C-alpha positions as CSV (number, residue, x, y, z in Angstrom):
1,M,172.0,-164.9,28.6
2,S,170.6,-167.7,26.4
3,I,167.3,-169.3,27.4
4,D,167.2,-173.1,27.6
5,H,164.8,-174.5,24.9
6,F,163.2,-177.9,24.8
7,D,160.9,-179.7,22.3
8,V,158.7,-180.7,25.2
9,L,158.4,-179.6,28.8
10,I,156.7,-181.9,31.2
11,V,155.4,-180.5,34.5
12,G,155.4,-182.9,37.4
13,A,157.6,-185.9,38.3
14,G,154.9,-188.2,39.7
15,I,153.3,-191.2,38.0
16,S,152.0,-189.2,35.1
17,G,155.2,-187.3,34.4
18,I,157.4,-190.4,34.6
19,G,155.1,-192.3,32.3
20,A,155.0,-189.3,29.9
21,A,158.8,-189.2,29.8
22,Y,159.1,-192.9,29.0
23,H,156.7,-192.6,26.1
24,L,158.3,-189.5,24.8
25,Q,161.8,-190.9,24.7
26,T,160.4,-194.2,23.2
27,Q,158.0,-192.8,20.6
28,C,159.7,-189.5,19.9
29,P,163.4,-190.3,20.5
30,T,164.8,-187.2,18.8
31,K,162.8,-184.8,21.0
32,R,164.6,-183.0,23.8
33,Y,162.6,-182.8,27.0
34,A,162.8,-181.9,30.7
35,I,160.6,-182.6,33.6
36,L,160.0,-179.6,35.9
37,E,159.2,-180.6,39.5
38,G,158.3,-178.0,42.0
39,R,159.3,-180.2,45.0
40,E,162.7,-181.5,46.1
41,S,162.0,-185.1,45.1
42,M,160.0,-187.2,42.6
43,G,156.9,-189.3,43.3
44,G,154.1,-186.7,43.4
45,T,151.3,-187.9,45.6
46,W,153.3,-190.8,46.9
47,D,156.1,-188.6,48.1
48,L,153.9,-185.8,49.5
49,F,151.6,-187.8,51.7
50,R,153.2,-189.3,54.8
51,Y,150.2,-190.2,57.0
52,P,150.0,-193.7,58.7
53,G,149.0,-196.6,56.4
54,I,148.9,-194.5,53.2
55,R,148.2,-196.9,50.3
56,S,146.8,-197.1,46.8
57,D,143.0,-197.5,46.3
58,S,143.8,-199.2,43.0
59,D,145.7,-202.4,42.4
60,M,149.3,-202.0,41.3
61,F,148.8,-203.9,38.0
62,T,146.7,-201.0,36.8
63,L,148.2,-198.2,38.9
64,G,151.7,-199.3,37.8
65,F,153.1,-198.8,34.4
66,P,152.4,-201.3,31.6
67,F,156.1,-201.1,30.4
68,H,157.6,-201.8,33.9
69,P,156.0,-204.7,35.7
70,W,155.1,-204.5,39.3
71,K,157.2,-207.2,41.1
72,E,156.1,-207.2,44.7
73,A,153.6,-209.7,46.2
74,K,151.1,-207.2,47.4
75,A,148.7,-205.9,44.7
76,I,147.3,-203.2,47.1
77,A,150.5,-201.5,48.0
78,D,151.5,-199.0,50.6
79,G,152.9,-195.6,49.9
80,P,156.6,-196.3,50.5
81,A,156.5,-199.4,48.2
82,I,154.9,-197.3,45.4
83,L,157.5,-194.6,45.8
84,R,160.3,-197.2,45.6
85,Y,158.7,-198.5,42.4
86,L,158.5,-195.0,40.8
87,R,162.1,-194.2,41.7
88,E,163.2,-197.6,40.3
89,T,161.3,-196.9,37.1
90,A,162.8,-193.5,36.6
91,Q,166.3,-194.8,37.2
92,T,165.8,-197.9,35.0
93,Y,164.9,-195.8,31.9
94,G,167.2,-192.8,32.6
95,I,164.2,-190.6,33.2
96,D,165.6,-189.3,36.5
97,R,168.4,-187.5,34.6
98,H,165.8,-185.2,32.9
99,I,164.2,-184.0,36.1
100,R,164.8,-180.5,37.3
101,Y,163.8,-180.3,41.0
102,Q,162.6,-177.2,42.8
103,H,161.4,-175.7,39.5
104,K,157.9,-174.6,40.3
105,V,156.0,-173.4,37.2
106,V,154.0,-170.2,37.7
107,R,153.3,-169.0,34.2
108,A,153.2,-170.3,30.6
109,D,152.8,-167.9,27.7
110,W,152.2,-168.9,24.1
111,S,153.4,-166.9,21.1
112,S,151.8,-167.8,17.8
113,T,154.5,-165.7,16.0
114,D,157.3,-167.8,17.5
115,A,155.2,-171.1,17.8
116,Q,156.5,-171.7,21.3
117,W,155.8,-171.4,25.0
118,T,157.7,-169.2,27.4
119,V,157.6,-170.9,30.8
120,T,158.4,-169.0,33.9
121,V,159.5,-170.9,37.0
122,E,160.5,-170.2,40.5
123,R,163.8,-172.1,41.1
124,G,165.5,-173.3,44.2
125,P,164.9,-172.5,47.9
126,A,165.1,-168.8,47.1
127,T,162.4,-169.1,44.4
128,T,164.6,-167.3,41.9
129,P,162.7,-166.5,38.7
130,A,163.9,-168.3,35.6
131,T,162.6,-168.8,32.0
132,L,162.6,-171.7,29.7
133,T,160.9,-172.2,26.3
134,C,159.4,-175.2,24.6
135,N,157.4,-176.2,21.5
136,F,154.9,-178.4,23.4
137,F,153.8,-177.9,27.0
138,Y,152.6,-181.0,28.8
139,L,151.0,-180.8,32.3
140,C,151.4,-184.0,34.3
141,S,150.9,-182.5,37.8
142,G,147.4,-184.0,38.4
143,Y,144.7,-181.8,39.8
144,Y,145.3,-181.8,43.6
145,R,146.6,-178.7,45.4
146,Y,149.9,-179.7,47.0
147,D,150.4,-176.9,49.5
148,Q,147.2,-177.6,51.5
149,G,144.2,-179.8,51.8
150,Y,140.6,-178.8,52.5
151,M,139.8,-177.7,56.1
152,P,136.2,-176.6,56.4
153,G,136.6,-174.6,59.6
154,F,134.8,-176.3,62.4
155,P,132.7,-174.4,64.9
156,G,134.7,-173.8,68.1
157,Q,137.9,-175.5,66.9
158,D,140.0,-172.9,68.5
159,A,138.8,-174.1,71.9
160,F,140.2,-177.5,71.3
161,K,143.3,-178.1,73.5
162,G,144.5,-181.2,71.7
163,T,146.1,-181.6,68.3
164,L,144.1,-180.9,65.1
165,I,145.8,-181.9,61.9
166,H,145.1,-182.6,58.2
167,P,146.5,-185.8,56.7
168,Q,148.2,-183.7,53.9
169,K,150.3,-182.0,56.6
170,W,151.1,-185.0,58.8
171,P,153.6,-184.1,61.5
172,E,156.6,-186.5,61.4
173,T,156.9,-186.4,65.2
174,L,153.3,-187.1,66.1
175,D,153.0,-189.8,68.7
176,Y,149.4,-191.2,69.0
177,T,150.3,-194.1,71.2
178,G,147.6,-194.5,73.9
179,K,145.8,-191.4,72.6
180,R,142.1,-191.0,71.9
181,V,141.8,-190.2,68.2
182,V,138.8,-188.9,66.2
183,I,139.1,-189.0,62.4
184,I,136.6,-186.8,60.7
185,G,135.6,-188.1,57.3
186,S,134.5,-191.3,55.5
187,G,136.5,-191.4,52.3
188,A,139.6,-193.3,51.3
189,T,142.0,-191.4,53.7
190,A,139.7,-192.0,56.7
191,V,139.3,-195.7,56.1
192,T,143.0,-196.0,55.7
193,L,143.9,-194.1,58.8
194,V,141.5,-195.9,61.2
195,P,143.1,-199.4,61.1
196,A,146.7,-197.9,60.7
197,M,146.3,-196.0,64.0
198,A,144.0,-198.3,65.9
199,D,146.7,-200.8,66.9
200,T,148.6,-198.3,69.0
201,A,146.0,-195.6,69.8
202,A,143.8,-195.9,72.9
203,H,140.8,-195.8,70.6
204,V,140.1,-194.5,67.1
205,T,136.6,-193.1,66.1
206,M,135.7,-192.4,62.5
207,L,133.2,-189.5,62.7
208,Q,131.3,-189.2,59.4
209,R,128.5,-186.9,58.4
210,S,127.4,-189.5,55.8
211,P,128.8,-193.0,54.9
212,S,130.7,-194.1,51.8
213,Y,130.7,-197.3,50.0
214,V,133.4,-199.7,51.1
215,L,134.7,-202.7,49.2
216,S,137.1,-205.2,50.8
217,L,139.6,-207.0,48.6
218,P,142.7,-209.2,49.4
219,A,145.9,-207.2,49.5
220,V,147.6,-210.1,47.6
221,D,146.3,-211.1,44.2
222,P,146.7,-214.9,44.1
223,I,145.9,-215.2,40.4
224,A,148.6,-212.6,39.5
225,N,151.2,-214.3,41.7
226,G,150.3,-217.6,40.2
227,L,150.7,-216.2,36.7
228,R,154.2,-215.0,37.5
229,K,155.2,-218.6,38.1
230,L,153.8,-219.8,34.7
231,L,154.5,-216.9,32.3
232,P,157.3,-214.5,31.5
233,E,157.3,-211.4,33.7
234,K,155.9,-208.9,31.2
235,T,153.3,-211.3,30.0
236,A,152.1,-212.1,33.5
237,H,151.9,-208.4,34.3
238,S,149.9,-207.7,31.1
239,V,147.4,-210.5,31.8
240,S,147.0,-209.5,35.4
241,R,146.5,-205.9,34.3
242,W,143.8,-206.8,31.8
243,K,142.1,-209.1,34.3
244,N,141.8,-206.2,36.8
245,V,140.8,-203.7,34.1
246,M,137.9,-205.9,33.1
247,L,136.9,-206.5,36.7
248,S,136.8,-202.7,37.4
249,I,134.8,-202.1,34.2
250,L,132.3,-204.8,35.3
251,V,131.9,-203.3,38.8
252,Y,131.4,-199.8,37.3
253,Q,128.9,-200.9,34.6
254,L,127.0,-202.9,37.1
255,S,126.9,-199.9,39.4
256,M,125.5,-197.7,36.6
257,R,123.0,-200.2,35.2
258,R,121.9,-202.0,38.3
259,P,122.6,-199.7,41.2
260,A,120.1,-201.4,43.5
261,L,121.8,-204.7,43.0
262,M,125.2,-203.2,43.5
263,K,124.1,-201.5,46.7
264,K,122.8,-204.9,48.0
265,L,126.1,-206.7,47.1
266,L,128.2,-204.0,48.8
267,R,126.1,-204.0,51.9
268,K,126.2,-207.8,52.1
269,G,130.0,-207.7,51.9
270,V,130.2,-205.2,54.7
271,A,127.7,-206.9,56.9
272,A,129.6,-210.2,56.6
273,Q,132.7,-208.6,58.2
274,L,130.9,-206.9,61.2
275,P,129.2,-208.1,64.4
276,R,125.6,-209.2,63.9
277,D,124.3,-206.3,66.0
278,F,126.3,-203.7,64.1
279,D,124.1,-200.9,62.6
280,V,125.2,-201.4,59.0
281,D,122.3,-199.3,57.6
282,T,123.3,-196.2,59.7
283,H,127.1,-196.4,59.2
284,F,127.6,-198.1,55.8
285,N,124.5,-197.2,53.8
286,P,125.3,-194.1,51.6
287,R,122.6,-191.8,50.4
288,Y,123.9,-191.9,46.8
289,N,124.3,-194.7,44.3
290,P,127.6,-196.7,43.9
291,W,130.2,-194.9,41.8
292,Q,128.6,-191.5,42.0
293,Q,131.6,-191.2,44.3
294,R,134.7,-193.4,44.3
295,L,134.4,-196.7,46.2
296,C,136.7,-196.9,49.3
297,L,139.0,-199.9,49.1
298,V,139.8,-201.9,52.2
299,P,142.5,-204.5,51.8
300,N,142.2,-207.7,53.9
301,N,139.2,-206.3,55.8
302,D,141.6,-204.2,58.0
303,L,139.0,-201.6,58.8
304,F,136.4,-204.2,59.9
305,K,139.0,-206.1,61.9
306,S,139.7,-203.0,64.0
307,I,136.0,-202.5,64.6
308,R,135.5,-206.1,65.6
309,K,138.4,-205.9,68.0
310,G,136.9,-202.9,69.7
311,R,139.9,-200.8,68.7
312,A,137.9,-198.6,66.5
313,S,134.3,-197.4,66.1
314,V,132.1,-195.5,63.6
315,V,129.9,-192.6,64.5
316,T,127.5,-191.1,62.0
317,D,126.5,-187.6,63.2
318,T,127.2,-183.9,62.7
319,I,129.5,-181.6,64.7
320,E,127.8,-179.1,67.0
321,T,131.1,-177.7,68.3
322,F,134.6,-178.4,69.3
323,E,135.3,-178.3,73.1
324,A,138.6,-178.3,75.0
325,D,138.8,-182.1,75.2
326,G,136.8,-183.3,72.2
327,I,133.8,-182.8,69.9
328,R,130.2,-182.2,70.9
329,L,127.8,-183.7,68.3
330,K,124.3,-182.5,67.3
331,S,122.8,-185.6,69.0
332,G,124.3,-184.3,72.3
333,R,126.9,-187.0,72.4
334,K,130.5,-186.1,73.1
335,L,133.5,-187.7,71.6
336,E,136.6,-187.2,73.8
337,A,139.8,-186.7,71.9
338,D,143.5,-186.0,72.3
339,I,144.0,-185.9,68.5
340,V,141.5,-184.9,65.8
341,V,142.4,-185.7,62.2
342,S,140.4,-183.7,59.6
343,A,140.3,-186.2,56.7
344,T,137.8,-183.9,55.0
345,G,139.2,-184.1,51.5
346,L,141.6,-182.3,49.2
347,E,141.4,-179.2,47.2
348,L,141.5,-179.4,43.4
349,L,143.5,-177.0,41.3
350,A,142.9,-176.6,37.5
351,M,146.0,-176.6,35.4
352,G,148.2,-176.9,38.4
353,G,147.4,-173.3,39.3
354,I,149.6,-172.2,36.5
355,Q,148.7,-168.9,34.8
356,I,148.2,-169.6,31.1
357,G,148.4,-166.9,28.4
358,V,147.9,-167.1,24.6
359,D,149.2,-164.2,22.5
360,G,149.0,-161.9,25.5
361,R,145.5,-162.9,26.6
362,A,144.9,-164.6,29.9
363,I,143.2,-168.0,29.6
364,E,140.5,-169.0,32.1
365,P,140.2,-172.8,32.0
366,A,136.5,-172.7,33.0
367,E,135.8,-170.7,29.8
368,C,137.2,-173.4,27.6
369,F,136.1,-176.8,26.4
370,S,138.2,-179.8,27.0
371,Y,139.2,-181.7,23.8
372,R,139.2,-185.4,24.6
373,G,139.8,-184.6,28.3
374,M,143.3,-183.4,27.6
375,M,143.6,-180.1,25.6
376,L,141.9,-176.8,25.9
377,S,140.0,-175.2,23.1
378,G,141.9,-172.3,21.7
379,V,145.1,-173.2,23.4
380,P,147.8,-174.4,21.1
381,N,150.5,-177.1,21.7
382,A,149.5,-177.9,25.2
383,A,147.9,-180.9,27.0
384,A,147.0,-181.9,30.5
385,C,147.1,-185.5,31.8
386,I,143.9,-186.4,33.7
387,G,143.2,-189.9,34.7
388,Y,140.0,-191.8,35.2
389,T,137.6,-191.1,38.1
390,N,136.2,-194.6,38.0
391,A,139.4,-196.6,37.6
392,S,143.1,-196.4,38.1
393,W,144.6,-193.0,37.3
394,T,147.5,-194.6,35.4
395,L,145.3,-196.4,32.9
396,R,144.3,-193.1,31.3
397,A,147.5,-191.3,32.0
398,D,149.3,-193.9,29.9
399,L,146.8,-193.5,27.0
400,V,147.0,-189.7,27.1
401,S,150.8,-189.8,26.9
402,R,150.8,-192.2,24.1
403,W,148.4,-189.9,22.3
404,V,150.4,-186.8,22.9
405,C,153.4,-188.6,21.3
406,R,151.3,-189.6,18.3
407,L,150.2,-186.0,17.9
408,I,153.8,-184.7,18.0
409,N,154.9,-187.2,15.4
410,H,151.8,-186.4,13.3
411,M,152.7,-182.7,13.4
412,D,156.2,-183.5,12.2
413,R,154.9,-185.5,9.3
414,R,152.5,-182.7,8.3
415,G,155.2,-180.1,8.7
416,A,153.0,-178.2,11.2
417,A,154.4,-176.3,14.1
418,I,151.1,-175.5,15.7
419,V,148.0,-177.6,16.6
420,T,145.0,-176.0,18.2
421,P,141.7,-177.5,19.2
422,R,138.8,-175.5,17.8
423,V,135.1,-175.7,18.7
424,R,133.2,-175.6,15.4
425,D,129.7,-175.8,16.8
426,A,129.0,-172.9,19.1
427,S,125.7,-174.5,20.3
428,M,127.3,-177.7,21.5
429,G,126.0,-178.6,24.9
430,E,128.3,-178.7,27.9
431,L,128.9,-181.0,30.9
432,P,131.2,-180.9,33.9
433,L,134.6,-182.3,33.2
434,L,134.7,-184.4,36.4
435,D,131.5,-186.5,36.9
436,L,131.7,-187.3,40.6
437,T,129.4,-185.9,43.3
438,S,132.1,-185.9,45.9
439,G,132.5,-182.7,47.9
440,Y,136.0,-182.0,46.8
441,V,134.9,-182.3,43.1
442,Q,131.8,-180.1,43.5
443,R,133.8,-177.4,45.3
444,A,136.1,-176.9,42.4
445,A,133.8,-177.8,39.4
446,G,133.4,-174.2,38.3
447,K,137.2,-173.7,37.9
448,F,137.7,-176.6,35.5
449,P,137.1,-176.6,31.8
450,K,133.8,-178.0,30.5
451,Q,133.4,-181.1,28.4
452,G,131.1,-181.1,25.4
453,A,128.1,-183.3,24.9
454,V,129.6,-184.9,21.8
455,A,132.9,-186.4,20.7
456,P,135.7,-185.4,20.5
457,W,134.9,-182.9,23.3
458,N,134.0,-185.4,26.0
459,L,136.0,-187.5,28.4
460,R,134.9,-191.2,28.1
461,Q,135.3,-193.0,31.4
462,N,136.0,-196.3,29.7
463,Y,139.5,-197.7,29.2
464,V,138.7,-200.2,26.5
465,L,136.9,-197.6,24.3
466,E,139.5,-194.9,24.8
467,R,142.3,-197.4,24.0
468,L,140.7,-197.6,20.6
469,T,139.9,-193.9,20.1
470,L,143.1,-192.5,21.5
471,G,145.3,-195.3,20.3
472,R,144.1,-195.5,16.7
473,G,141.6,-192.7,16.2
474,S,142.3,-190.1,13.5
475,L,144.3,-187.0,14.3
476,D,142.6,-185.2,11.5
477,D,139.1,-185.1,13.0
478,G,138.1,-181.6,12.1
479,A,138.5,-180.3,15.6
480,L,142.3,-180.0,15.5
481,E,143.6,-177.1,13.5
482,Y,147.2,-177.4,12.2
483,S,149.2,-174.4,11.1
484,S,152.6,-172.8,10.8
485,P,154.0,-169.7,12.6
486,A,153.2,-167.5,9.6
487,A,149.5,-168.6,9.7
488,G,149.3,-168.7,13.5
489,T,148.1,-165.2,14.1
490,A,145.9,-164.3,17.0
491,R,142.2,-165.1,16.8
492,P,139.3,-165.1,19.3
493,L,139.5,-167.8,21.9
494,D,137.0,-170.7,21.9
495,K,135.0,-170.4,25.0
496,A,132.3,-172.5,26.6
497,A,128.8,-171.4,25.8
């Protein structure tokens, strides 16, 4: 039986995979590709998460694609609207015809002799093994684990007689009308769930061990909507995108250079939305500096409105134990609850959990350096799409996919079948690939590749700079080794020092 062969295999039919497919068929129109999606539908994160109020924490002019303008009025969009947008984009450009659903990739093995990857998938409901081959392997599945989120295991949780759930596994039939709800967490999911549930629940309490920074913005961007009336659609979208890019860079740079000032500004914004007697310094004064963890975005002050109305409250304390009808805190206080939501974060998964092999040798991502935050040292013809931690994911995903297409075309011009990142300086310093102090990042940091202390082995968290380096930078920088199958014999893997 013949094995289906492709020039490029893309893993994941979410934002990254759809964007990658568009650039591939635009910049490399002669290349045959397929998107392998493990689930039954496209959309990635926006199809997986179904909890109440799910929305983006980036505006849609930067989270959306530059080639397909966002047309809805709200710039901070909810999950269903984003999913509609992704499906519309895939259909508009014929990308949906290239998606193979229920194709979960479990292994990818590179052969230098054949200059190709052999990709093993589990196909269909029966997870039947199947094999495909490709010249270039492109991971666009993000770095979140899809089958489960992070549940820390709370003391005494088995004694709880109510409902304990994680947002990643939200029950479709859950009715929280008139129920007492406790949401454990202080991140983006928690601040989204509180106002979404508060209107119908008896009361919602956000129980946090420590606060996060919260920034309120209008859900509707009046400047962007005004530009739509004055300029052509694509021009208005581009101008709005750049406006928001520069604003996000300004906020991040101010946070890095003047953290005390940024803390003051964020606190002032929160205090203005809460009652005068509210204890802002206990509940909205994090122990870390701004952008050491992601800012939590609150559109139209919805979280603060729920608190002002008495529909929701914030408690900063630690859990002593679960009891049959609620949670006992270290302070001695008890929070009665019918439903407890553990918004305690996600689990990260390096390389989508796929087992990678090169010429019969297993690859451990943590032993490799990351070339420009997208390729692994010693691993040929493969890239992984990783977005920014300090800005919209799509901004960098778009740059990475453009760069991958540039690389493929450059290989064709050189007559090279293989490209491999090689570390030339064994003494190069190393840094974590992901630079946030968030718990979900720190728990998985040791499983991800390292970034180097110098270019091109570092990931620059700056869209403007990377637009220049990835868009126009040389593809013959001394770190990329080009070869042919005859020359592509096995050699020691590059590993982190």
